[in-house]
N, C-alpha and C positions, 0 to 999 in steps of 0.2 A: 502492499501503502504505498503510496504515495506519500514523505511527507509534506503536515500544512507548512505556506506559505504565507511574506506577513500578508498577502495580499487574502487566503482565503478567513486566517485570522479576523485580517480586519471589514469584513463580509458575513463573520456569523456575529461580532459584534455588533454589526449592523442591525442585522436579522435578530437580532434579541433587545437591542431599541427596538425595535418596529412592533416587534411581537408585547414588552413587556410598561415599556413607555407609551406609547403611540395608542397599542389594541389593539393595531390593526387586523386584519381577517387571515386565517389559514392561507384560504387563498391570496389575497391579495401577495403575505410574503413570499409563500412557491411563485407569484408571477415576479416575484422584486429574483428569489435565488436562481431559476432559470435568467433574467437575464445578464444579473451581474454572474454566476458558473460559468457565464457564454466568455463575458469580456474577459475573465481567468485564464480562462483555457487562448485566450489570442496571445497570439506569440507578441513576446517583448511583452505582455499584461503586467510578469510577477516581478520579474525583475525592474520594470521602468513605471510602476504604476503611483507611488511617491514620488516621485524626478520631479516631475512637472506635470506639464495637463495634455505630452507629446503624445505617451501613449493609449489617452482614452479619444483623442483626434483622430489618431489615427485607425485605431479601430472604429471609432462610430462611421467614414472615409470609407474603411471598407466595407463594412453592412450596406451603404447606400447601394452597390454597385450591383444592378439587374442584368439578370437576360446570358448571364457567364456560364458557359460549366459548368456546376461540381459549383456556383457558387451564384446562386439566382440573388442576394439580395434578400433585404426585405420591406416592404410594402411601407411609405409612409407614415401612417399611423403604426405599424408596429415598429418600425425605427425614433418614432418620436417616444410610442414607450419607452424601448431600450435606453434613451437618452435620457429620459426622465430617472430612470431607474438608480444610471450613472453618475447622474449631479446629486441625485438627494443622496446615498453614495458616499460622495465627493466633500458635499458641506456636511457629513456628518462628519468622516474621518478626518478635516480640516477643524470642527468645533471641536476634537476631541483631542488634537495636539498629536493625533497619525502623522499627518503629513506641513508641509511648512508653508505650502504655498495653495492658494485657494483657489483650486481647479476646475471646481464646478461656477465661477464667471468667465469661465472659456469655454466652455458648454450653451452651446445656445441651442435651444429644441426644435427642430423641420419644425415651416409650419402646419397644420394642421388644416389636413384636407375638410371642406368643405363639398360631405356629399349629399346631393338630393336625395332625401326618401320617396322609397319609391310608394306611389299609391294604385287606386283602381279605381276606376270608374264608376257614374251615381247605377251603372246598367249592370258593371260586375259585381259592384257591392251588393247588389239587388240579387244577382244570381250566386253568387257566394253564399250566402242570408239562407235563399229558399233550399239553399241542399245541406244544412245542418243537417244533421244527424239523427238529432230527438228535440225535444223538445225542452229540455237542459241545454243540448250548442248553442241553439237557436236564442232560448233568453242569451247567454254569456255572448252574440256572436252581436245581438240587436242590441244591444246595453253597452259591448264597446264603442261601437260605429255611434247610437247617440249619443254618448258622453263623450267620443276621445278618451275614455281612462286605459292609462298600460293597462296588463294585463296581473299586476304587483295589485295595484291598489281595487280592483275587481274580484279578485281571491281574498282579501280583505279587508271585502264590507259582508259588516255584520245584516242582521236584519234591522236593527234600529237607525240602520245608515240611509234604509230607505226611508222616502214616501211619497207612499201611490199618489196620495190625497197630495199634498201640497208639488209632486210631478218634481221631482229633484233626489240627487243622495246628497252624501255628508262622504269623503272621500279626504282621505289623507296623505297627502305627496311625498314627494321628496322632502328632506330635511324637518319630517313633523310637520308640514303647514299641511290648514285644513281650507278645503275650500267647500262650497254645493254646486255642485253643477244639475243643472236644467235638463230634465231626459222625456224630452218627445211621444207621441200618445201611442206609436205604434210600439214601442220597443215597452213602456209603461204594462199593455195591454198584456204584451206574452209577460212579462214580471206577473203580472198579478194571475195567469194559469198556470205560471209558475209555479209561483207560495199556494196554487189552491187545486195542485193536479201531481203535480213531482216532486218538492220537494219532502212535502208530510212524509212520503211512505220513505223517506230516506235517510228524515231526524229521525223515524220509527229505530233501522236498522242500526245506526249508530251508538240507541241509546243511554245518552251522554246532557245531562245540565248542563247546556251551554249560557254563556255571559251575552248579554245584551240581544238577547230569542236566534243563537249560533247564526253562524257562515249563509250567509245570504247564497251560496255555490256549493253545494255539497257534491262527494264522489259518491261511487255505489258502496262503497263499508260507512256511511255516513261521516264521512268526516271533509275537514271543507276541503275542496278542491284543490289536486295543485295545479305547479305550473305547467307540468310534465300534458298533463289533459287536456290544461286549454292550448294547449298548441297540439296538438293531437287533434282535436275537436277540430279546428283552425282548418288544420294538413288533410283533415278527411272531404271536413266541408266543400275545399280548394280544388282538391281531386275528381270533385260531385261534377263541378261546375263546369272542371276543363280549362282552370284556372290554374300559373304555372308553384310550382311545389313550394316555391319563397312564401308565397306569400303564409303572414304570422300573425296575432294581436295585431302589433305595432303596426301592423298593412294598415288595420282602421282605423287608429287612433290619429296615422296618416292622411287617412282619405276623409276623414272627419276634418281634419282642420283645413286642408286645402277645397274641398267643397265648399267652406264655411265662409273663405275665404273669396273664391268664383262665385259666390251667391251675394259680395257686397256685405261681411259681417268684415269690423273693426278691428284692428288688426290688440291695439290692444284686450276688447271684446277678449279674441280667439287665444292671445297671454290670459288671459285670468282661466278662462275654461277650461286650457287644457295643464295650467300648474305650474308653468315658467319664472323664475323665478326673473330673471331678463329676455325683455321684448327681443335682445338679437338674438336668441332662440328661435324664435316665431319667427323671423326675422324673414329662416331661411325658406320657410312655403310662398311663402314671395315670388322665390326664385323662380319656384316651379311654376306659380301660375303665370309667372312672366310668361313661360316656357310653354305650356297651354296656348296661352294667347298668339302668338309667335307662332302654331302650328297651326291655328285654327284662322289666323291668317292666312298664311298660305297656302288653304284646302281652300278659301272659301274669298280670296278674292282673285277680280279678273287681270289684273296684272302685277300677283303678289311674283 
């Protein structure tokens, strides 16, 4: 077994810091470990990592090469994460006095690519909804599209979070931010049917005394519907509707936002409905609707 290098020990100290002092999740720490182990294995890293910025900059430059045999390089998003991991490590190492040079200040994060989200047309959404495998699936899909919820938000709903009479759901989103989201009549009708015809039997199977009325969506064993099950419901409906396999619950959220903006909704209102902390996140959808406008213009104008 190879003797640990000074770089290996420094990486271990950094990961311990992330776990103990920062309280990061195990999956996040594993991602850091993978990134930093790759850096440590690169030629020259173990010997030069604490001498200055050259080792890290050379490593990141090598990882940008794409299309070469046996060295395809990293996609922009992966490269950005790798650079962030290395910069975080070096910031820790400098703060702990393990290195004399502030290497982190020399590492720039690659520009984050703005990927336009994939959406469905209104007609495709209707096909997807009609292809839902059962009452539970139809109700879930209707709610995801009607309220633009993240799948985690929809699955985290309890019965008391839904007001049929008021026509809204109470959602706890990212950062524990609470918002009330209106739900349209069609989705409310399906929710009413689910509460009356589908959910009671699953509650009985579970045989558990739930708080706050219990989960709104239940799996076959009477427990809260799992994320994997929700994705399976969407994929099954997509197959039946002859839509791409990559359609996911988030596709309905993207479609919700895009269709609202195309219908004339104010950007700030859409931001509130989606639970975005920053308007810049919501503005991504304006680029998408702009593309749609150009497509329609190109098809419809005789001189386009």
